[in-house]
Every structure is written in C-alpha cells, then in structure tokens.
C-alpha positions, 0 to 999 in steps of 0.5 A, a space after each residue: 328397098 325403101 319403106 315409106 311411112 305407113 307402108 308395109 313391104 315383104 322382104 325376101 331374106 335369101 334362104 329357106 329352112 327345113 325345120 324339124 316336125 313339131 317346130 316353127 320359126 317365129 319371126 320377131 321385130 328387132 327391138 332397136 329398129 322398133 324403138 329407134 325407127 318404128 319398124 315392126 313385124 306387123 303379124 308379130 310373131 310371124 310363123 314359118 311352119 315346118 312344112 314350108 319350103 319356100 324362101 323365108 320373107 319378113 313383112 316390115 311395117 314402117 310405123 314411123 314418120 320418115 322413110 326408112 331404107 333397108 339395105 342388103 345384109 341389114 339385120 331387120 328381124 330375129 328368129 326363134 325356133 320353138 316347139 308347137 303343141 298340138 293339144 286335143 281340143 275338148 268342148 266343155 260347158 264350164 271352165 275351172 274357176 280362178 281368183 282372177 276369173 274374167 276380171 280385167 286385162 293384162 298380167 295383173 288382172 286389174 281393169 
C-alpha cells in the first residue's frame, strides 16, 4: 500500500483482540517512522475499546513530501494496553486553586 504525501490510509493489521474489561489498546506512532518519514497516527493515540471484536486497523498519515510504501509485515505502529478510569463526574461552580491557575500552556505554565 502506498501512501501519497498528505494522504491518510486505514491499514488492516490482520488480527483481532479480546481485551479485559476496563482496559483499552492505544495505537501509537513509531518514533523512527515519524522522524525519518513523517508517518503519523492522525488520531494518536488511537483507541481499541475492550468491547470491539473486529480486525484492528491503523490509520496512517503521510505528513512527508514523498510517497511511502507499506509492505506486508512492516511495523507501522505500536500498541500499549492500559487501564481505563471511569470517574464519577460532578458539576461544580468553583475549582480548587493552584499556583499555576489558568496561566499559560505546557508543562511549565509559562506563556
């Protein structure tokens, strides 16, 4: 399968999974393909829910400037199985304060 520059394809992986309840499989890009060829998982991380029983497929975006061919057996993504938290949502009128508050973006809070 060849992915043209700017193109997005859905690649069937060839297997299905039965995940334990309360878990998900996160599909993530491979760092080497992302850096060397600008191949990304556009909805990263993609999620396979525990009640899904179909074939796993991976969306791949070619953000590069050249076409990229994916061959059978190529490692195009990686998966992590993780717990899914189901918190009780409570509507409040005020949030607790922090030193950072609503200032800036990123891990430092600097704008």
